[in-house]
Structures are given as C-alpha cells and as structure tokens.
N, C-alpha and C positions, 0 to 999 in steps of 0.2 A: 671364600678362602681357598687357596691352592692346597692340594693334597700334600701330606708330609712325605709320602713315599710314592715313587714311580713304580707301581705294582702291576699295571695293566699292560700286558704285552701288545695288545692291539693298538694302544696309544702310540707306542714307538713306530709300529708299522704304518699307522696313519701319517705320522710326522714324516717318515721316510718317503711315503708316496707323494706327499705334498712337495717336499724338497726336490724329488726327482722331476715332478711336473714343472717346477719353476726353473730348474737347471736346463731342462730341455727348451723351455721358452727362451731363456737368455742366450743359449747357444745359437738358436735359429735367428733371434733378433740381431745378435752380434754378427753372424755370418752375412746376413743380407746388408747390414750397415757397412761391413768391410768390403763387400763387393762393389760398393758405390765408387771406390777408387778406379776399378777397372772400367766401370760404365762411363765414368768421366773421361778416362784416357781414350776410350773408343768413341767418344761423343755419342753414346747411346742414350739420347735424351728421352725417347719413348720408354726405354727399359727403366730409366731412372724414375720416371713418373709412375710407372706401373709398380715398381718395387716400393716406392713411398706409400702408395695406396694400400698395397697388400700387407705391408709391415704393420699398419695400424690395426689390422684384424688379427694379427698373431696372438695377442694377449688373450682375447676372448676365446679363441680356439683352444689355447692351452688350458685355460681355466675350465672350459667345458670338458676337455679330456680328463682333467684331474677329478672333476665332479663325477664323471661316468666311472672312472676307475674306483673311486671310493665307494660309490653305490654298488658296484659289482662285487667288490672284495670284502665289504663290511656291512653289517646290518645297521645302517646309519640311523634309522628311526629308533632302534633299540638302544643306542649308545647313551650312557649316562653323562650327566654334567661332569662328573669326576673324570671320565675318560677323555672328554674334550679338553679339560684343564690340563691333564697329564700330557696330551698330545701337543698342546701349546708349549709346555715346558721342554719336552723332547725337541721340539722344533727350534726353540731358542738355543739348545745345546748344539744342534746341527749347524747353527749360524755362527758359531764362535770364530771360526777361521774363514768364513765365507767372504768373497770379494764384493758381493752385491746384497748385503743383509737387509738394507732398507727396502729394496725392491722385492726381496723374498717375503718380507713381512706383509707388504701390500698384497702379494699373491695369496698368502695364507688368508688374509681378510676377504679377498674376492671369492675364494672357493667356499669358505665357511658361510659367507653371506648367501650363497646359492643353496646351501644345504640346510641352514638353520633359519628359523623364524626370527624376525628382527628383535623380538622380545629377549632373545638370548644374547644380543650384542651388548655385552657388558665387558668391563675391563678384563675379566677372567678369561674371556673367550677369544677376543681379537686384540690386535695391537693398536690400541688407542694412542699410545705413545711408543716411540722406538724402544725396543728392549736391548738392541745391540748397537753400540756406538759405531759411527762411520769415521770417526777421527783417526787419522794415522794408519788406516788399513794398509796404505801403500807401503809403509815401512815394515810391515809384517808379511809382505806378499812376495816371497822369493820367486824369481822367474818372471814376475809381471813387468811389463814395459813401464818405465817411469812416465808419469802423467805429462810432465813437461821437460823440455831440454833447456838448459841454461848456456848462454854463449857470452864470452867476456871480450868484447871488442875494445880497441883503442881508437883514437882519432885517425890513425894511419891505416888501419886495416878494416875499417867499417864496411867497405864495399865487399871485401873478401868474406867477411863474416856473414853479411846478408846473402851472398851467393851460396855459402855453405848451408845456411838456414833453409833456403828454398830447395837446394838440390838434395838435402837430407831426406826429403819426403819421397825421393826416388820415383817420381812420376815417369811412367813409361811413354813419354811423348816429349819431343824436343821443344825447347822454348824458341820463339821467333827470334828474340834478341835479349837474352837474360842480362847481359852487361848494360844495355840501354835501360831496361826496366829497373835494375838495381840502382842505377844512377838516379832515376826518378824518385825511388823510395828514399834514398839518402838525402836528396834535395828537399823532399817533402818533410822528412824528419827534422832537418836543420831548421826549416821554416816553422814547424810546429813547436819545436823546443826553443825557439827564439835565439838562433845561433847555437852552436854546439860546443859545450865545454864539458868533457868527461869529468865526473866526480870520483871520489874514492870507490864507491860501490856502483860501477857502471856495468850493467848486464842486460841482455835481452832474453826473456823467458818465452818459449813458444810451446803451446800444447802439441803433444806428439802425433795427433791425428788431425788431418785436414777436415773441415766441416763442409760436407757436400750437400748442395740443394740446387734443383733446377739445372742450369747450365754452368754453374760456378762451383769453385772449390775455394774455401776461405781459410787462410792461415791466421790463427788467432793467438795473441800473446800480449806481453807488456814490456815496455822499456823502463828500466829502473836506473835512475841517475841521481846518486846521492839520496836526498830525501823525497824526490819526486818519482811518482809512478804514472806512466802514460799508457793506457790501453791502446792496442794497435791491431788492425786487421788488414790483410792484403787479399783482395779477391783475385783469383786466377781464372782466366777464361781461355777459350779457344780463339785465336786470331787467324788471319788469313794464311799465315805461314808457320803456325805453331802456337804454343801456349804463350800467353801474355799476362803480366801483372797489370791489372786494369786501373788500380787506384791504391792509395795508402790512406786508410781511415784511422783517425786518432780520437781518443777521448771517449768518455762514457756515453755521451749522447749519440755518437756515430754507431757505437756497438749496440745501443738500445734499439736503433732502427733496424739493424741486421737481425737481432734476436726478437723482433716484435711479435706480439701475440697474433698479429694479422698476417703472419707468414707461415709457410709450410714448415714442418719439422725437418731438422737437419739429419743427415746420416753421418754418424761418427763412430769409429771403431774404438770402443772403450772397454778395458778390463775392469776398471774401478770407476764407475760413473760418479760416485760421491766426490771423488777427488777432482773430476772435471768440473762439477758444479761448484765446489769450493773455490777453484781457480777463477771460474767465470764470475762468481759473486764478488771476488776481489776487484774485477774489472767493472762490474755493474752493481754496486751495493744497493741501489734503489730497486733492483729487479727481484721480486720474490723468488725464493728457491723453487716454489711450485712452478712458476713460469719457465725457469731455467730447465727443470726436468722435462717440461713439455717441449721446449725448444729442441732438445736433443733426442726427441722421439719417445721418451719414457712418460707418456701422458697419463697413464694409469696411476703411477706414483705421484705425478704432479697433481692429479685429482685428489689423492689421499692427503697430500700436504696442504692443498688448498682448503679441504674440509676441516683439517685441524686448525688452520689459521682462522677460518670462519667461526668455529666454535669458540676459539680464544677471543675473537672480536665480540661475539655475543656476550661473553662473560664480563667484558670490560666496557660495555656500552649499555645504554638504557633507552635509546630512541626506538620507534616502532616501525615495522614494515608498513608500507603504504602503496597505493596505486601509483605507478611511476608517472611523473609529469609528462606532458606531451599528448599528441593525438593517439587515441586508443586504437590498437590493431584489431583487424577483423577475425584473425585466426589465433592470435596469441594474447593471453592476459599477462601483462608485464607489471611486476612490482619491484620495489627496491627498499633498502634500508638507508636513509640519508647519510649515515656515518660510514657506510661501506661502499667502496668504489665499483660495485658490480650491480647488474640487474638480473632478476629471476623471471624466466619466461615459461609459461605453462600453456600447452595446447588446449584450446577450448573444445567442448564437446559438440558444439554446433556452430555453423557459420552462416553469414548472409547468403541469399540465393546466388549472387554473382560470384561467390567463391566456390567453385566446383572442385573440392578436394576432400581428402580424408586424413585422419590422424597418421595412418601408416605412410601416406604420400609425403606428408610434412616431415615426418621423422627421416624418410628417405632423402629429402632435400638437405637436411642438416648433416646426415651421414656423408652425402656427396661433398659438402663443403669441408668436412673433416678430412676426407681422403684426397681432396683436390689441392692443387697449388693455389694458395690464397693471395699470392702476389702483393701482399701488404695492403690489400683492399677488402678483405673479409675477416671479421673478428672470429677468433677461435671460440668454440663453445665447450663448456664442461657439462656433461649429461649425467644426471643422478636419478636413482630410483629410491622410493620409500624414504624420503628425507623427513625426519621428525623435527619440526620447528616448535619453539615454546609458544603456545597459543596466546599468552598474555602480551606478547610482543607485537601482535597484529592489530592494526586498526580495525574496528568493526566494519567499516565500509569495505575494506579489502576482503575480509572474511565473507561478507555478503556477496561480493562479486565472484569470488572463487566458488562459492556454493551454487551460484546461479549459472555461471558459464562452464564450470569444470567439475560438476558433482561426482563424476566417475573417478576423479583423481584425488578427491579430498576425503580424509577420514579424521575424525576427532577421537583421540585415544588418551583419555585422562587429561593431563595438562598439555598434551602435545597435539599439534596439528600436523598430520602426516600428509605429505604430497607425494603421490605415487610416481610422478615423472616430471622432471624440471630441467630446463637448460639454464646455465649461468654464464653470463658474458660480461666483459668489461663495460662499465658505464661510459658513455660518450655524450657530448652535447648534441641532441638531434639537430641536423643541419637546418631544418626550417626554423627552429628557435634561435639558432646561432645567427642566421641571416637577419632576423627581426631585430636583434640586439647589437649587431656588429657595426663598426665604423665603415665608411665607404671603402677604404683600402682593404679592410678585412673581408668585406663582401666580395670584392674583386678577387682576392686570393682564394676564397672559399669556392667561388664559382669555377675558377680555373682548375682547382683541385678536384672538384666534383666531376668535371669532364675528364680529367686525367684518370680518376678512379674508374670511371666507366670504360675508358680505353684500355686500362690495364686489365680489367676483367675480360674485355673482349679478346685481348691477346691471349688470355688463359682459357679461352673457349667457354666463357660464362656470360649468358645474357641475364641481367638482373631481374627481368620481368617487370616489376613495379619500380620505376625509376623516380618516383616522387621524392622530394627533398627530405620528407620525414623518415624515409627508410635508410638514410645515411647519417653518420655521426662524425663529429670532429674530435680528434684525439688531442692530448695535451701538446703534441708536437705540431699541431696544425694540419695533420693529414686527414683526408676525408676517407672514411671507411664505411662499407656497406654492411648492414646487419639484419636485413629482413629477407629470409631465404625461402619463403613458402612458394614463390612463383619463379624461382630461377630455373633456367634450362641451359643445356649446352647450345652454344652458337650453331654448331653443326646440325642441331635438330630443328632449327627455326627456319622459316621461309621469309626472307626479307623482301617486301614488295613496295612498289610505288602505288599510291592511290590512283586507280584508273580514271581517265578523263571521263566526265559525264557525257552520256550519249544524247541527252536531250535537256530541254529547259527544266522539265519536271525533276530530273535527277540532280541538276545543278542547284536547284532551290530547296531540295529535300533536306530536312533537319535530321533525318535518319541515315544510317549507313545503307546505301542502296546497292553496294557491290558485295559479292560473295566473300566471306572471311572464313578460312580454315582454322582448325584449333591451334596450329603452331604458326599462323601468319602474323607477321609484325610489320607495321607501317610506320617507319621512323619519322616521316614528315608530320605525323599527327602528334608527336611528343610536345611540340611547341606550345600549344594552348594550355597544357597542363603544367608546364615548367616555367614559362617565360612571361607571366603576367606582370612582374615587376620590371619597370623600364631599365633600371640600372643593371639588374641581373641579366636582362635580355641583351643589353649592349655588350657586356663582358662575354657572355656565352657565345654570341654570334661572332665576336672577334676571334675567339680561340677555338670554339668547338661546333661551328655550324655544320661540320661534316657529320656530326651525330644525327642530324635530321635528314641525312641522305641515305637511302637504301643501298647505294653503291658502296659506301664505306663499310657497312656491315657485311654485305655480300662478298666484298673483296677479302675481308679477314676470314670469313667462312671458307672461301675457296682455298686460301693459303693453308689454313689449319687442316682441311680435308686432304690437301696435297702432302701433308706430313711435316709442314714447317712448325718449328717450336720457337716462339719469340723469346728474346732476352727481356726480362723485366727485373731490374736489380735494385737493391734497397739503399741506394745512395744517389745523390744528385749528379746530373751530367757534368757539372763543373768540377767535380772531384776526379773525373777520369783523366788519365795521362794523355790520351790521344783525343784531340778535338774531332768534331764532325760526327756523322751517324755511326752507330755501331756496325761492326763488320758485316753482320747479316741483315741489316735493316736498310741498306742503301736504296732498296726499291720501295720502301714504305711511303705511303702518302704523308703529307705534312700533318702533324698532330698525332703521330703514332706514339705508342707507349714509350715513356722515357724515364720512369721513376724506378 
C-alpha cells in the first residue's frame, strides 16, 4: 500500500535528484540530435557516425551519475520501503507538466533497478504501467514547437506548396534544382494517388523535424485527401551541385523499410517524443510503439515498452519456451516462444576449442553492432539483465540445456527462472532452412539478397566473420539480414589475401593448410566450398556475386574506407530514385557495389 501522507522530506529530495538526472539526460540527447542538421549541411559524415555511436551511451552515463548522486547524498541502504514509495509519488507529481513523462518514468526504473535488489521490483516501487498520460501533452505545452505542420494545397498550387514544405526546414545548403525535384515529387504523387482529384479535406501534414541518418535527411509526413491517408517520405541527399530530393516513397510498406529494426537509429530534434511516436504510428499501425521509440534513438524506453508487451503476451498465451529450431550455435544458446515473434539468446559459459573467445568479447561485438550503422542488414538487439521468466512455461529439455551450457547465468527463484543476461532479437527464417524449402525463383532471389547483404555490410566496414547461410535470416519483406555477431570484425582490421601458389607437389597435394595464416587473415577464394555445394545456389551466386570470392574486391573496399570514403546505403530500391544510373559518389565502384 502507498503511504497516506508524504511525510518524509528525503523522499522529495530523492525524487528531485532523479528528475534532475533525467532532465540533464534529455537535454544532452536532444542537443546532439539537433546538431545532426548542421552535420548534414556540412556533409560531416564521420561526425554523424561518431555522434550516433556516442549518443547510445548517454543514457547509461546519466543513470550511473544519478546512482552515484543518490548514494553520496542519501543512506540508500537504510531507506525504508515507505520512503521509496513516497519518492515515487513525489516523482509522479513532478511529471504532471513534463514533456517527456514516459521517458522519465523509464529513467526512474533504471536508477532504482541499480540501487535495489530485484525482489523489491513490485508495482509500489517502479513504473510497471505509465502513471502519467502522454495524450495531448502538446496541447498543454506553451512555447513548444508543433509536432507537425499542416499545408492546404489546391490542384493549382501543389508545386508551390511542396516547395514551401521543403524550404521551411531552412537547410543551410542550396538545392541543386529544387524546381526539378518538386516536379518529380508531384508526378510521383499523381501516379501514387491514381490521378489527382482534391477532395474536401485535402492537406499535407509533415513532421516538424527532419530525420537524419547516415548521409540522408528524411522528410516524413502524410497526404490526406478526403477519406484516404497516404504516408510519404522524401529522402534528401547531397548531389554533385547541391541538395537533391532523391525519391518519393509512399505507403506503409515503404516507411516500414525506412524505419526497419535492422537500421541505425535516427537523429530527430523532438520536444515531445510521444507526439512523434503517435504520428508515426498513424503511418505504420503494424509497427510496435517499442520499435518506433527505438527508431528515433530512445531505445531504453523502447526496451521498457517491449518488456511490457512481452509480459502482456505471456499473460495471454499458454505455449512453452523451447530450444529454437535450426542448427545450434557454438557460443549462443537460442530459445523462443512459438507464439512470440522474437528469439532469446544467452551466451554459453564454455565453447568448442575452435572458438577462441570470451563472454566479454562477445558482449563487445553486440555493443559494436548496437553503435554501428546496421545498413538494414544487421538485426537490432535488446539486452536485458536479471529477467524472471515463469518456470512452468519452459520445456524441460530447454531448462536442461540452460543448466548445462549457461549455469552461471541461471537461477531458480521459487516459481521463477531468472536469466542474468539475455539478448532478444526479431525472429527470422534462418536462410539455410529457407533455401531448403523455397521454390527455384525464391532461391534465386534469396541468394542475390545474401550477396547484397554482405556487400552492404562491407560498405559499412563490417566483415561478418562466419558467412554460413545459417547465420543469416529472411525477413517478412524478403530481405536477408545477418544476426550472428560473435565473429564480426571491422573490414579495416582484416588482411584480405589470395591463397599463395604451392611451391612444390607436396604442398599442392596437401590436405592441410600449408601456408602461414595470421589471426586477422581472410582468404575469400576459400569461401566457395563452404557456401556453394548446391548447384542452383552456385549458379546464381557466381552470376551475381563472384567478386565476393576475390580478395581484390574486399581490399578495394578496405582501401576506400581507410581513405575516408563513406558509402551511400539507402533503405529503398534503386528503381525508386528520380535519377537513373550510379549514385553521385559511387561512379568508381566496381559492379555489384552496395545498392539497397
């Protein structure tokens, strides 16, 4: 029960210290997101990449600062349950007129989770459900920028309106030819809407901040015409002579690709994030709110929402967790719940001799992926500590495997099975299983996609390490995505070599590797025997991606990356682009360069 009276002065001081910590976090988070505009204008791509990686660490840094402050200023170990309950009530009071209350509640949970044993995590102590509504915050936020702007064009002034929409973002760089680009947008819009007849309620609503990622800035909005609403996104890039609108993307599926969980987080300047998520949910109703918060860089709150959704799913399902289908991994034990579209990955305590790695090294690889540009080819992961699962929902075979391979991470606590560290990822069809069951045209598409996935990773300075089919998955959109990160390296850290010619007959006939191999040496020509045993797969692969078996392909990309080149890798098909031919900065790329 909550206390009837807020009598403990230290409880208010604790609440105030916590809100101060959160406000500092969001101020810094928002500042670095807002600076993305200037970095884009100046084509500071390396600065953009660095800021994206650093921003991910902001949250944990601020949580640790708040923990340190509370430990320094209060006798945390001596505080009663009553004091913590009062602190939570005071905190709710401080959120009444707050513009990011849902994020502040998550921050409260994160700090208290570090200070208190998990047995204290009951409804009285943390925010299991939101205590403060995010509905209509914007209407009560004097001085805040509106989340979106509405424009009311007619058939006669559509070009002028689109020009105004774009120029209202006040990008400090001239467009190469905005009139030409707007004409492309209007024509694409007429084609998408099937000829264009304005209805009574014709308007274009556009979110007030551009969405920055990699080398692009995305204008995101919707076209409302009578009873139809059409999501729209315009990617803005740097062309040879200034800024260009590269494409006009329409409909939920196009936006789902832009906001994919396999892409890096956007930088967006938002006063009221919940209003942005509400707007985006209107464009992509199938996208969980947790994934939308992740996509705009607020992944800790996304984690919180995901966990609430997971608990709700557990309450409304009865199937059991099981060992995930497919080939078992050497360093990860993977399990799933058939009714839930995610997999759970736990690092084993020991590995076969050929895997020279440690738990800390593996966690480091997953952190690298989190902070890196995932270019639509690496699944995002949610990392959790001390997760209590209902023991009765686990198959006995899975519990036996967990206790055998991961004993240091498993604890049985009453009716709960507690896992001390777990990664959660979207479930995909493993590519090796997909190829076994696919029709010939599906096999051909998947093999081409597989090669494209590797080339996109190469462009982003990622060497997958283990390129076997089982380490890639197929999404519901037919994209091939990599998900086994324990052997990834930066391309720039690898040595790509050709296999030396044998010096004598003995070396030529040897079944063993007779030449010296360094720890970061890679011999691409040796990939073939492991990947191309199937004749149909081999034919398609060699027709589209034979260059992946050539050390010169890999070395060429390594040299360009080391020279400072940042590739374009965009989340829409080349056919969507307004200008045909190679992208402006890829004219020198070899055939088969990244294109997705």
